[in-house]
N, C-alpha and C positions, 0 to 999 in steps of 0.2 A: 489382460489381455498378453497372447504370447507375441513373441517377436514377429515383426510383419513379414509376410511372403509376397506382400503386393502394396506398394508404395501409393496407390490410388486410394487407400482406406484413409489416409489422412485428409486428402481434400474433401472427400465425402463426409466425413464426420466433422472434421473441423467447419467447412462451410455451413453445415447444418447448425453447429453450436453458435456460430456468429450469427447467421442470418436469422435462424428461427428463434432465438432467445434474446438476441439484443436488439433487433430492428423490426419495423413493420414493413418487411420485404413484400415483393409480390406473391399472391397465393400460387400461381403456377409454379413459380421457381421454388416455393417452399414445398408443395408437394414432390418435386422432382428430387429435392435434397433430402427430404424425409424419406422416400422410397429408397434412395441409396444407403442412407443410415440404418435403416431397419434390416438391411442386409447383413450389416456388420453386428448389428444387435447391442453392441456396447460402446460408449465413449469413456476412454480413461483420462481422468482429469488429476493433474497434479495442482493443488491450491495453496498457496501461503496465506496466513491470517489468523485471528483468533479463532477458537474452537467453536463451530457453528456458523461461521462467517458466510459459507457456501451452501448451507442446508436450504435456504429458501430458493434459491436459484435451481437447484439439485432437482427438488421437488415439483417446481414450475415445470422444469424441461421434461420431467418424466412423466408428468399428468398430460402435458400438451403433446407429447408424441410418446403414445404407449408403444411398447416393444423395442424400445431403446432405453437402455439403462445407463448410468453414471456410476463407474467405478472411480471410487475417491481416495486419493491419498493426500492428506494434509501435513503441514510442518511448517518450519522456518523455510524461508527462500534459500538461506544460505545452506541448508541441507538438501532441499530438492533440486536445487540446480546441480549439485555434486551427483546426484542418482541419475539425473539425465544426461549429465556429461559421461558417466560410466557407461549409459545405453549407447549414446552416439559413439564411443571408442570402440565398443565391442559389436557395433553394426547390429544391434538387436532392440532397435526402438520400440519402446512399450508405452509411449505416451503420446496421447492424442492432443491434448490441450493442456498447457502450462499457463498458470496465472500466478505472476511473480513480482516481488517488490524489487528484486534484483534485474532492472531492465537493461543494464550494462550486457547482461547476459544473451539478451535477445539480438543486440547489435553484433556480439561475437558470433551467435549461431546463424545469423543472417549472412555474414561473410564466409562462413563454412558452407552455406548452402543448404542449410538443414532446415530453414522455415519455409513454410507455404506464403507466398505473396497473395493477398486476398484483400480488396477493400470493399467491405458490404456496404449496402446503400446506406446513405446518411452520414458517410465518413467526411464528406466535405464540410459538415457542421462541427468538425473537431479542430480545435487549435493546433497548428503545426507542430507545437512545442510538445503536444501530446501524442503523436503519433509518428510512425515510421513513412518517410516520404514515399516509400514503395509498397507499403501495405503489407509488410511482414509482420509487424506488430503494432499495437496500439494500446492506448490505456483503456482499462476496465473501469477504473476510478481513479479520482484526484482525491487523495487523502491530506486534508489540512492537519498540522501539527500546532495545537494550540495549548495553551495554559489550561490548567485544571486545579480544583481545590476542593478540600473537603468542607462542606458547608455548615457540619456542626462543630468542626475546630478552628475556622478562619472567619473571623467577623467580617461584616461587609467593608468595614473601614480598612481592612488590611489586605482586601482582595488584591492581588498583583495586577498592574496594567501595562508595566513594562519589564523588560529582563533586569533592569537595575532593582526592582522590588525585591526580587529574590534574594537580594543581598542584605535585606535588612535583618537585624537581630532576631527577630520573632520567628524567623524560618530556618534558624540555625538547628541542625539535626533532623530537619523535617521534609528534605527536599529528595526527589528521585528522578532519576531518568534512565533511559536504555545506556548501554556504554556506546559511544560515539565511535570507537575503534573497532568495534563488531557491527555496526548497523548503519547502512548509509544514509537512512532517513534520520537518525540521531545525529550523524556526522552533518547532515545539511543544518540542523536546529544551530548547533555548535558552530558552525561556519558562519551563519548569519550574525550571530551573537558576537562573536569576536571581530567580525568585519565591521561591524557597528561600532562596537565599544574598545575594541583593541584585547590584546592578549593578557593585559593586566586583570582583565574581568576573570579570566580563568583562576587567577591567585585568589583573587575576593570569594570566588564561586567555591574553591575547594577549601577555604576556611570556614565554609558553610557545612563543613562535614556532609556532603551528599551520598546517596548510595547510587550505585550503577548496578542495573542488571542486564543480563545476557538472555534471558527468556522470552523476550518478544515486549512489545509494548502494552500488551494487556497486562502484563505484570505492573508496569507503572500505573495505571489506572486502578486496577484492583487494591494495590496497596493503599491508595489514598482514599478509595470508597470503604475500605476496611478501617480507616482511621491509623493505620499503621505509620503513613505520612501525611503531611500537611498539603503540599503543592507541587506542582511541575511546570515547565515549560515545554514538556515533551509527550503531550497527549494526544492521542489519535482517537480512532472510531470507536474503541471500546468504552471510552467516557459518556457519549450520548445514549449507548445501549444499557450502560449501568444506570444512568439517570433516569432513563425510561423505567428502568425495572424498580425505581424507588430509592435508590441507594443514594446516600449524601455526598454527590460529587456533581461539580458544575463545570463545564468548558467556559472559556473566555477567549474570545479574538481580541488580540491587543490592536489598539489604534496608534500605539507608538512605535511598535517594531513590525517589520515586515513579518506576514506570516508564511512558514516554510510550507511545501507540500512534496509530498513523493507520489510518484505514480505507481500504481499496480498494472502491470503490463499484460497483455494477451489478446484477449478477445473482447468485442464491445457489446456491451448490455444496454438496453433502451434506458433504463432508469436505475439509479443506485438504490438499494434498500437498507442500507447499513450504517446510513450516517455519513457516508462519503458522496462527494459530487461526481455527477457523470462529466466526462471530458467534453460532451455534446454541448454546445451553446443553447440549444434549443429544448434542452431537457431542464424541467424545474428542479431547484435545490431541495436537498432533504427537508423535511418539516421542521418549520422552527427557525430555518437558517435563511439568510437573504442569498442572492444569486453570488457565485464566487467572484464576480467582478466587481461588487460592492466593498469587498475586503483589499487590504494592501498585501498582495500576494506575491511572495517571492517565486519566480518561475524559472528559477536557475538550477532545478534537481538534474534535470537531465544531462545538462551540460557538465555539471559538478561530478555525476557518478560515472561520465564517459572519460573524464580526464584522470588516468591512472597515476599519472606523475603526482597531480596536485592531491589526490586522495592520500598516495602513500604520505608526503609530506604532512597532510593535515592530521592523518592517523597518527603519525610518530609524535608530533608536537603535543596531540591531546593525551596520548598515553604517558607521556612524561608527567603531566599533571596528575594522571589519576594513579599512577606507580607511586607517587609521594604519599598516599594516603596511609 
């Protein structure tokens, strides 16, 4: 889509995206939103996440609303947010809907007056920790960060149940995570661990000769499923998809340590289809999982990524460990 000549394009398309796909809104309001959306013909979506993670939603949307197509640009949140920043700076906004992990960007864009305030039907069922109080952004999904291991290479007796288990000698050279200095979700994991076990945990963990990747969490799960690595405490939604595809990988929710979560923010969908949890308390969990409230969830992700001073300090300290490799 070219640069906007009329700002009303965003409310029409974004409201249609929110209400039509995400929630069971009233039919008459859907008809009105759909009529407006058809005039624009295209919704431009910037979506972060593993390859294919948005395909199902796009297909469902286009089938339900013929005449409105989704133009999709994927990638890492840290790349997509920079593209959006350039669009804002040049006053040539070409994005209708952004779905990003970097929710701190939404807070910044809210302050800049660049976001539409919109509270779709059902927003009252969303925990306040997972939405903006003024309705300018909310969570699409709550993504748990859990353990994962290769079922062919790690016997049941050695399956890790706490962060301390990853310090055992049998895992030396077999561990992988995302680089926590480059990814806020990874940073949340390491912050939880050093908060509970102290910074000397990092000395012991680094002695295990772990690998750090910068290409996204999917690379972590893929390496374990391929048998290149044994295990991780930094596994996200790619792991259940790989398991469903028959790969030798198993996710594990720790009962000993809190389970960190990261939010993918933007618009609200009625139900997650990618192994993640809906932020709505009245939506069922993904198949095979218990409700989110049954797990020991660390709910501090939004506060963490909104505290720039703390982020800078944590990244610097973790970087000092990683640089010693």
